[in-house]
C-alpha positions in Angstrom: 79.2 101.4 93.2 82.7 101.5 93.8 85.6 100.5 92.0 86.1 96.7 91.2 88.9 94.7 92.7 91.5 95.2 89.4 91.1 99.0 89.7 91.5 99.0 93.3 94.4 96.7 93.1 95.8 99.5 90.8 94.7 103.2 91.6 94.3 102.7 95.8 97.4 103.3 97.9 98.6 100.1 99.4 97.9 101.4 102.9 94.0 101.7 101.8 94.2 98.2 100.3 95.5 96.8 103.7 91.8 98.2 105.2 93.4 99.0 108.1 93.2 102.8 108.0 91.2 105.7 107.5 90.9 108.0 104.3 93.2 110.6 104.0 94.2 113.1 101.1 97.5 110.9 100.7 95.6 108.8 99.2 94.0 110.5 96.3 97.4 111.9 95.8 98.4 108.5 94.5 95.7 107.7 93.0 96.2 111.1 90.6 100.0 109.7 90.7 98.6 106.8 88.8 96.5 108.4 86.4 99.3 111.0 85.5 101.6 108.0 84.6 99.4 106.3 82.7 98.6 109.8 80.6 102.2 110.1 80.3 103.0 106.9 79.4 100.2 106.9 77.1 99.0 103.4 78.4 97.0 101.7 81.1 99.1 100.5 83.9 97.1 97.2 84.2 99.3 96.0 81.2 102.4 95.7 83.1 100.7 94.5 86.7 99.2 91.6 88.0 96.3 92.0 90.2 97.4 89.4 92.5 100.9 91.2 93.1 101.1 92.7 96.9 100.0 96.3 97.0 103.5 97.5 97.8 105.1 95.5 94.8 102.2 97.3 92.4 103.3 100.8 94.1 107.2 99.6 93.8 106.8 98.9 89.9 104.7 102.2 89.2 107.5 104.2 90.9 110.1 102.5 88.6 108.0 103.1 85.6 107.8 106.4 86.6 111.5 107.1 87.1 112.8 105.1 84.2 110.0 105.7 81.7 108.3 109.0 82.2 111.3 111.2 82.0 112.2 110.6 78.6 108.8 110.5 77.5 107.3 113.5 79.7 110.3 115.5 81.2 112.1 115.7 84.4 109.0 118.0 85.8 106.3 115.8 85.0 108.2 113.0 86.4 109.2 114.4 89.4 105.4 115.6 90.2 103.9 112.2 89.9 107.0 110.6 91.3 105.9 112.4 94.2 102.4 111.9 94.2 103.4 107.8 94.3 105.7 108.0 97.1 104.0 110.7 99.0 106.9 112.8 98.7 105.2 116.0 101.0 107.7 117.0 103.6 104.8 118.2 106.1 105.1 118.1 110.0 102.6 115.3 111.3 102.1 113.4 108.2 101.1 110.1 108.3 98.8 107.4 107.2 96.1 107.2 110.2 95.3 104.3 111.6 91.6 102.6 111.4 90.9 102.9 115.0 89.0 106.5 115.4 89.9 108.6 118.7 87.6 108.2 121.3 85.6 111.5 120.8 83.3 111.0 123.3 86.1 111.2 126.3 88.0 114.1 125.1 87.2 117.5 126.3 86.4 120.3 124.2 89.6 121.7 124.0 91.5 118.2 123.4 89.0 117.8 120.3 89.8 121.4 119.2 93.4 121.1 119.4 93.1 117.3 117.4 91.2 119.0 114.6 93.1 122.5 114.6 96.6 120.3 114.4 94.4 117.9 111.3 93.6 121.3 109.7 97.3 122.4 109.9 98.8 119.5 108.5 95.9 119.4 105.4 96.9 122.6 105.0 100.4 121.8 104.8 100.0 119.6 102.5 97.8 120.9 100.3 100.8 123.9 100.0 103.5 121.2 99.3 101.1 119.5 96.5 100.8 123.0 94.7 104.7 123.4 94.8 105.7 119.9 94.0 102.8 118.9 91.4 100.5 121.7 90.8 103.0 124.2 90.1 105.2 122.3 88.1 102.7 120.9 85.7 101.4 124.2 85.3 104.1 125.3 83.4 104.4 122.3 81.2 102.6 122.7 77.5 103.0 120.7 74.2 
């Protein structure tokens, strides 16, 4: 059973909420950012948001709370890690939100399929590396 509409509105990336895109790793990273924001602020974000707000408005309010409240509460490194998750601030060549349309795999040659898979693998590898350096590594250095 999937998340309720309320949870989906709060934790799902705005592009995913539109329903016109395929899954990508950035969506999970965004959800992690929302969760880290809640941990850092010691409150659920649903207390600050109206479920009826547009997806981009929800994201904007979360980023605003991150920028204004999270630094004093948790420090600059934590704030920046969360901001990167919420804004998708990972400078990876070719990284984008995929459209809903699947490639026409049947009409593609074996070489084209292999190139497309290799390109996606390279992008995901770059995202994993950027995620490590911008989120995991800074968070690993923090202590209470």
